[in-house]
Structure formats: structure tokens, C-alpha cells
N, C-alpha and C positions, 0 to 999 in steps of 0.2 A: 504494500499499501505506500502511497505517496506520503511523505512526511517534510513539510517546509523546513529547511535549513535555518538554525538560529544563530549562526556564527555571527560575531561581533568583531570589531577593530580590537577591543580589548582581549578577546579570547586569542586574536593573531598575535598581539605583542607579548602575550603571556605564555605564548606556547613555546615548545622547545624546537628552535630554528636551526637549520644545519650549518655546519662550521665551514662558510664559503667567505670567498671575497667579493665585495660589491663596490663597482666604481660609481661615482655621483659627479656630476658636472657643475661647476661652479659659474656663475655670471656676476652681476655686479653685487648681489649681496653675500658675500663670503661667509658672513657670521652664521646665518641660518644653516648654511651648508655645514661649517665646521662644528657647530653646536649638534647637528644630527649625526655626524661622524662620530663625535665622542661619546654617544650612547652604545657604540659598537667597536670597543677599542681594539685595534688591530686587524679589523675586518672589512673597514670602508676605505678604499683609494679616493681621494679628491682629484680631479682633473680640470685643469684650464682648457686644455687643448681638445675640442670635440674630435678630432681626427684620431687622437692617440686613445681616447676613449672608447671609441667605436672598434679602432684596430685591435685593442686589448681584448675588447668583448668578443669579436669574432676569430681571433686566435685562438682563444681561451686562457689568456693570462688572467682574466678575471671570470667569476662565475655568473655575474649578472652586472646589469647597468641601471641606473637611474638618472634622469634626464637632470633632476634639481631644479636650478633656477639658470641653466645654461639656454641660451637662445633656441627655440624649437624651429626657427627657420633656418638655423645654421646645422645643427646637429640631425635633425630628421632626414634631410636630403643625403647626408653622408650616410647615416646608417641604412637608407633605401639602398644606395649606390652599392655599399660594401657587402650587403647582403643579397644583391642582386633581385631586389623586389621591384614591381612594377608600382606598389602601393603599400602602406602600412595600415594594416586593420588593429584596430585598437578597441578596448572594452574597459570602461571607466568602472571602478570600484567605490560605490557610495554608501554612506551611511548616515541618513537624516538624524536630526537630533531626536534622541528618545525612541528611535526606531530601529530596524535592523538592517544588517549588512545587504546589499545586492548590486548586481552588475548591470551596465547597461550600453548598448551599442545601436546604432552607430553614433560616435561622436566627432567625426571628422565631417565637416560641411560637405566633402565629396564622397563620402562613403553611403553605402546602403540605400543605393537608389532603385534598384531592381530587386524582383521576388527571389532571384537566384543569390544575390549579394545578402539579403537578410537571412536566408536559410543556411547560407555558408557560413555567416556570423554566429549563427546557433551552434552548429555542428562545430566549429574551432572553440567556441567559448566554455564547452564543456569539461576540459581538463582543467581550466581555471576554477569554475564552481567547485569542482571536485575538491582541488586543492585547498579551497578555502573552507570546506566543509558545509557548503550550502546545499540546497536541495536541487532539483531539476524542473522546477516549475517556470515555464516559459510565457510570458505576455507580449503577444504580438498587437502593438498598437497600431491605430489609424486616426486619421485627421477628425473624425467625427463619430457619431453614433448611428447604428444602423438606419434608424428613420432620418438621419440626414442625407441618404442618398437622394441624387437628382439636384442638390442645392448649389453644386460646385464641382466641376470637373476633375480638379486636382484632388479634392477631398475624396470624390468618388473612386480616384484611381486606388488611393488607399485603403479604402475600406473593402474594395475587390481584391487588392493584393492581400489583406488579412484573411479573407474568406479562402483564397486558394493555399495560403502557405500553411495555415494551422492543419489541414488535413493531411496534407503532404509530411509534416513534421510529425503528426501523431503515428502515421502509418510507418514511420522509422523509429518509433518508441519514445518519443520525446512526449512530456507532459505539456503541450503547448495549448494555449486557449486564445480566443479573440478578446482583446481587452477593449477595443474601441479606443475612445479618447480619455478614459478615465484614469489619468495618472494618479488622483487621489487614492484609487484602490490598489494599483498595481505595486506601489512602494511597500504595502502590506502584505500582498498575495504572491507576489512573483520573486523568483531567484534572480531571473535574468530577464531584461526588459528591453524589447526591440521597438525603437522608435520608428515613426512613419517614415522618415529619411533622416539624412545626416544634418541638415539645418536644423529640423526640430529636436533632434537629439541632442545637438551642441546647446540650444536654447535651455532644453529642460536640465542639462546638466549646469549651466551657468545660473539659471533660476535657483535650483536646489543648492548649489555650493557657494555661490557669492552672495546670494538674497537671503535663501534660507537657512544658511549657517550649517548645511550637511558635510559631513567629512568627506574628502576625497583622497582615497589612498593611491590614487595614480591610475594611469590606464596602460595595463600591458600590451605589448604588440603580440598579437596572437597568431599571424601567420608567419612564424619562424621559430626554431628550435632555440634561439638563442632568448635569453629571459632579458628584455629591455622594460623599464618601466616608465612611460611618459608621466610629466607630473606638470602641474601649475605653477608658474613663478610667483603666484600671490600667496602662496603657502608660506605659514610661518616657519615651520620646520618639515624635513621630510624623515622623520623616525619611522612613522608608519609605511611609508613608502620603501623604505629599506627593508623593514621587515617584511614586505610583500615580497619584494624582489628575492629575498633570501628563501622564503617558503616556496616560490614558484620554481627554485633549482631543484627540488625534491621530485623526483620522478613517480608519476601518478598513473597507476595501471587501471 
């Protein structure tokens, strides 16, 4: 029987983390990065140079990497090029105040625009959910309620996408359901939330994190076997992001 995962960021921080080395990038705010690294003595290497950070991750010199407050416009293209990827697929880990941890995608404005891309995000996210101790409840969101069909062609497209995606995922064994536009429900009901598209996913993330105060533990890249956790430069510290990166180095079967 399905059981909703109840993992929290506190569970992650208090868990036994593997003995690995994590690299973290530094930008203008060196203090927050140095503070975060100090919480893991001897296990975190600070990088000023994005090329060195990515090279050491790809070569295996470090076991995982966290962007820290290094510029995304600089480090992410390097990561993409060094890994030979056409795009980076990311899933953000969120925990609303007083709520439970869940994952959400797409969060890049150019991601998740087709039914195939959304289903691929679900499939590739499962190891992340399992690593975090979450369940497998997947909410496929759309731009409106069912009875909004016919009001706007863009909204209609997302509603039709959800109708088609859910049966396919269920046939593959995923516990997926059509969540419509009801974000207020999915934050309590789902372990993985698939937004209607990359723009709305990015807006949902920004509203929950920057306005609503939800904790953002970072956005792991899920279309590579290298552990890279993307982060926001607005964070006060990266202690939880480093813990997440360490946790994801464990092989989940």
C-alpha cells in the first residue's frame, strides 16, 4: 500500500552521511560558503574557479559538487559542456514552513514543455526521492481545473497533457494523479510535483521560497551520474545543500 514519505530537512541533517568530499563554488559572498564548509571539517573544498570545480567533479577528484553562490550563468554552461549534455534537468527539493519535504520540477524556464519531457522528469526523479526517504506519490499539475476547459487554449493544452500523462505513468507503476491547479493541496499530498511547464515551475519555486519562506535544499541535476546540486545565491548558508549532495553519493538500488 502507498505510504506518503515523511522525510524532513532535519532528518537529512541528522542522518549518517557518507564519508565523501564535496566541492562548493564561491562568488561574491565568501562568508556564507566558508561558514557552510566549516560545518563539515575536512570534507568540503571551496572553489573560486568554476572550471576547476567541474573538472574535479567529472574526473572524480571530488565526489559531489554544490554551486554555492558561484554565478549560474558561468558554471552551468561549463558543467553542461564537460558532461556532454544538451540540457541540464533539475529537480528542486523544497520544505515549506511547518510542512513536509517534497520535490518539484521543472524549475528551469526552458524545461518540461512537452508530455515526454514531463514523464522523463518523473522517471529520472525516482532515485532522488528514494534517497531522501520520500514516497512515490506524483502530482501532475495543469493550468486550471477540469471545468476550465475551453477558456484558454494554453490552459487547455496543460489540462490535456495531464489527462494523457497520468494513465501512462500509472501503467508504468508510478502512483501518479491529476492535481489540476491545486498547489495548495499538492504540497501536502505529493512527493514529486510536476508543474505545467518550466515558467510556472520557476514561479512556483520563487513564490514558495523567496516569499513563502520555504526551505530550498537545492536542485540536483538528474540527467547525469555525477552529483551536482544547483543552488540559489540568495541563501544565507549551504549546510543543507552540502548534506543533500553527500546523501546523493550513496548508490540507491
